[in-house]
C-alpha positions in Angstrom: -2.2 11.6 54.7 -2.9 12.4 51.1 -0.8 10.8 48.3 -0.9 14.4 46.9 -0.4 17.5 48.7 1.3 20.7 48.8 4.1 22.1 50.9 3.9 25.4 52.7 4.7 28.0 50.2 7.0 31.0 50.9 5.4 34.3 50.3 6.2 38.0 50.2 4.7 37.9 53.8 7.8 35.9 54.8 10.2 38.1 53.2 8.4 41.0 54.9 8.9 39.1 58.3 12.7 38.8 57.7 12.8 42.8 57.3 10.7 43.0 60.7 13.3 40.6 62.4 16.2 42.8 61.1 14.7 46.0 62.2 14.4 44.3 65.7 18.2 44.0 65.7 18.7 47.8 65.1 18.1 48.7 68.9 19.9 45.8 70.0 23.1 47.1 68.2 22.7 50.3 69.8 21.9 48.8 73.2 25.0 46.6 73.5 27.9 48.5 72.2 28.0 47.6 68.4 31.4 49.4 68.0 33.1 47.1 70.4 31.2 44.1 69.0 32.8 45.0 65.6 36.1 45.0 67.2 35.6 41.7 68.6 34.4 40.2 65.6 37.4 41.3 63.7 39.6 39.8 66.4 38.0 36.4 66.0 39.6 36.0 62.5 38.8 33.8 59.4 40.0 30.3 60.6 37.5 30.0 63.7 34.5 31.1 61.2 35.4 28.6 58.6 35.6 25.8 61.4 32.2 27.0 62.7 30.8 26.7 59.3 32.3 23.5 58.7 30.8 22.3 62.0 27.3 23.3 61.2 27.4 21.5 57.9 28.7 18.5 59.5 25.8 18.7 62.1 23.5 19.0 59.0 25.3 15.9 57.5 24.6 13.7 60.4 21.1 14.9 60.9 20.3 14.0 57.3 22.3 10.6 57.7 20.1 9.6 60.4 17.0 10.1 58.4 18.5 8.2 55.4 18.8 5.0 57.6 15.4 5.5 58.9 14.4 5.6 55.1 16.2 2.2 55.0 18.3 3.6 52.3 15.5 3.4 49.7 16.4 6.9 48.7 19.6 8.1 47.2 21.5 9.9 50.2 22.2 13.1 47.9 18.4 13.4 47.4 17.9 13.0 51.3 20.7 15.6 52.0 19.1 18.0 49.5 15.6 17.3 51.0 16.9 18.0 54.3 18.5 21.4 53.4 15.2 22.4 51.9 13.3 21.3 55.1 15.7 23.7 57.1 15.2 26.5 54.8 11.4 26.1 54.8 11.3 25.8 58.6 13.5 29.1 58.8 11.1 31.1 56.5 7.8 29.5 57.9 8.2 29.1 61.5 5.3 26.8 62.7 7.0 24.5 65.4 9.0 23.1 62.7 6.1 21.1 61.1 6.4 23.2 57.8 9.8 21.7 57.0 8.5 18.0 57.9 5.7 18.5 55.2 8.2 19.3 52.8 10.3 16.4 53.4 7.3 14.0 53.0 6.2 15.6 49.9 9.7 15.7 48.0 10.8 12.4 49.2 7.5 10.7 47.7 8.3 12.6 44.6 11.7 11.5 44.3 11.2 7.8 45.1 8.9 4.8 45.3 8.2 5.6 49.1 4.7 5.8 50.0 3.4 8.8 51.9 2.7 6.7 55.1 6.1 5.1 55.0 7.8 8.7 54.4 5.6 10.2 57.3 6.6 7.5 59.7 10.3 8.1 58.9 10.1 11.8 59.5 8.2 11.4 62.8 10.8 8.6 64.0 13.5 10.8 62.9 12.3 13.9 65.0 11.5 11.8 68.3 15.1 10.2 68.0 16.8 13.7 67.1 15.1 15.4 70.1 16.7 13.1 72.5 20.2 14.8 72.7 18.4 18.2 72.9 16.3 17.1 75.8 19.6 15.9 77.3 21.4 19.2 76.6 18.3 21.1 78.1 18.5 19.1 81.3 22.4 19.6 81.6 21.5 23.4 81.0 19.0 23.4 83.6 21.5 21.9 86.1 23.9 24.8 85.3 21.3 27.2 86.5 20.8 25.1 89.6 24.6 25.3 90.2 24.5 29.1 90.1 21.3 29.1 92.3 19.0 30.8 89.9 16.1 28.5 90.7 13.5 31.2 90.0 14.8 31.8 86.4 15.7 27.9 85.8 11.7 27.2 85.7 11.8 29.0 82.4 14.3 26.5 81.0 12.6 23.6 82.8 9.2 24.0 81.4 10.3 23.4 77.6 12.2 20.3 78.7 8.9 18.9 80.1 6.7 20.0 77.3 9.0 18.5 74.6 9.5 15.4 76.5 5.5 14.8 77.0 4.8 16.0 73.3 7.4 13.6 71.7 6.2 10.8 74.1 2.7 11.1 72.8 3.7 11.2 69.3 5.6 7.9 70.0 2.6 6.4 71.7 0.2 7.4 68.9 2.5 6.2 66.3 2.8 2.8 67.9 -0.8 2.1 68.5 -2.9 2.6 65.1 -6.0 1.9 67.2 -5.6 5.3 68.8 -5.5 7.1 65.4 -8.5 4.8 64.4 -10.8 6.0 67.3 -9.7 9.6 66.1 -10.8 9.1 62.5 -14.2 7.4 63.8 -14.9 10.6 65.8 -14.5 12.7 62.5 -16.4 10.0 60.4 -19.3 10.2 63.1 -19.2 14.2 62.8 -18.9 14.4 59.1 -21.2 11.4 58.2 -18.6 10.2 55.9 -16.2 7.1 55.6 -12.6 7.8 55.5 -11.5 4.2 54.1 -8.5 5.4 52.3 -7.2 7.3 55.5 -7.9 4.1 57.6 -5.4 2.0 55.3 -2.8 4.8 55.2 -3.0 4.8 59.1 -2.6 1.2 59.1 0.4 1.3 57.0 2.0 4.2 58.8 1.8 2.8 62.2 3.2 -0.7 60.8 6.1 1.3 59.2 6.7 3.2 62.6 6.6 0.1 64.8 9.1 -1.6 62.5 11.5 1.1 62.9 11.1 1.3 66.5 11.8 -2.4 66.7 15.1 -2.5 64.6 17.7 -2.1 67.5 20.5 -1.9 65.0 18.7 1.0 63.2 17.8 2.7 66.5 21.5 2.5 67.6 22.9 4.0 64.3 20.3 6.6 64.0 20.8 7.8 67.7 24.5 7.9 67.1 23.8 10.2 64.2 21.6 12.4 66.6 24.3 12.8 69.1 26.9 13.7 66.5 24.4 16.3 65.0 24.0 17.8 68.4 27.6 17.9 69.1 28.6 19.6 65.7 25.7 22.0 66.1 26.9 23.0 69.5 30.6 23.3 68.6 30.5 26.8 67.0 29.9 28.3 70.5 33.0 26.9 71.9 35.0 27.8 68.7 34.2 31.5 69.1 34.5 31.6 72.7 38.1 30.3 72.4 38.8 32.7 69.6 37.8 35.5 72.0 40.1 34.2 74.5 37.7 32.5 76.8 37.6 28.9 78.3 34.2 28.2 78.1 32.6 26.0 80.8 30.9 23.0 79.1 27.6 23.3 80.9 27.5 26.9 80.1 28.0 26.2 76.4 25.2 23.5 76.5 22.9 26.2 78.2 23.7 28.6 75.6 23.1 26.1 72.8 19.8 25.1 74.4 18.5 28.6 74.6 19.2 29.3 71.1 17.5 26.1 70.0 14.6 27.0 72.1 14.3 30.3 70.4 14.3 28.5 67.0 11.5 26.2 67.9 9.0 28.8 69.5 7.0 30.1 66.5 6.4 33.6 66.8 6.0 34.3 63.3 9.3 35.8 62.4 11.6 33.8 60.1 14.4 32.0 62.4 13.0 34.4 65.2 15.9 36.7 64.0 15.8 39.7 66.3 14.3 38.2 69.3 16.7 35.5 69.3 19.7 38.0 69.2 18.2 39.8 72.2 17.7 36.6 74.2 21.1 35.3 73.6 23.0 38.6 74.0 21.2 39.2 77.2 22.1 35.7 78.6 25.7 36.2 77.7 25.9 39.5 79.7 24.2 37.8 82.5 26.8 35.0 82.5 29.5 37.6 83.0 30.5 38.7 79.3 31.0 42.5 78.6 28.1 43.9 76.2 30.4 44.1 73.2 31.8 40.4 73.7 28.1 39.1 74.2 27.0 40.9 71.0 30.0 39.8 69.0 29.4 36.1 69.9 25.7 36.4 69.3 26.3 37.8 65.8 28.8 35.4 64.8 27.5 32.2 66.3 23.7 32.6 65.8 23.0 35.4 63.1 26.0 34.7 60.7 27.1 30.9 61.5 23.4 29.6 61.8 20.7 31.8 60.4 22.7 33.3 57.2 24.2 29.9 56.6 20.9 28.1 56.6 19.2 31.0 54.5 21.8 30.6 51.8 22.4 27.0 51.4 18.9 26.3 52.1 17.8 28.8 49.5 20.2 26.9 46.9 18.7 23.5 47.7 15.2 25.0 47.4 15.7 26.3 44.0 17.5 23.2 43.0 14.5 21.0 44.2 11.9 23.5 42.5 14.1 23.1 39.2 14.0 19.2 39.5 10.0 19.0 39.9 7.5 18.7 37.1 5.7 21.8 36.0 2.5 20.4 37.7 4.3 19.7 40.8 6.3 22.9 40.6 3.0 24.9 41.0 2.3 23.0 44.4 5.8 24.0 45.6 
């Protein structure tokens, strides 16, 4: 927890990995009837695509609105919104379990306001914990869909992320609520390195106090949780829009399952930005498994995952990223 730091930099390596991800989609296009998929995409029309894009942007709006409230409105919402897009962009190109984008959020919000680093970090951690609640709910519902179809053997693949995510965020919550836990960890490092970390101890105390304050404000938690579920709803809505455009009435539990799998593929850090290529393979295979033709499955994957999510976040995230770089001082820009 330093007052000054650097956010993860986007390098040529990340651009190269995007190309690798795109290359992985080429055999997918061959295996899943690309010609039929193009015909299906053409049949979707412009309006469903526009609605899906609008839904994703509404989801991002509520995602950042939740963080705005956790920052106790000490930062202008337009700055919070811009930083939120930068975070999505950094997470997209530098996948590391979404931690890179959170580092960017803390760094930029302290540069654009009087919010201290510990206070900014506590808002980010609280935000991630609250925002994960609807996702865990959706994973659980998706798991119930697999049980309904008696796919118990395969369902364990989905159950494991639910348990791991729940445990991970519970540990984050407990550690953040108890500064003595963090102080014990610091003392271990002090003993090993024979060095005192007085400044870090002060920042840990400020972080824990700020986090406990956020968790104790029921009104604040209620409105942030509402933003979390609205973010979840609008993020998931494009799947239903595209199914309807192709003439299918999608079972809600199936929609939740597809959404859950696509999010899991984003969260798993395999090194490829946005897990492009791998995510398409998994999602298309799942859609075929639940009864769609290969052409329809590929069409839905390309429209809902590749175009509506990946390219959308890439384009708008890049715009936010360039805007943020332009607004920094020359010294800070070198750290970006």
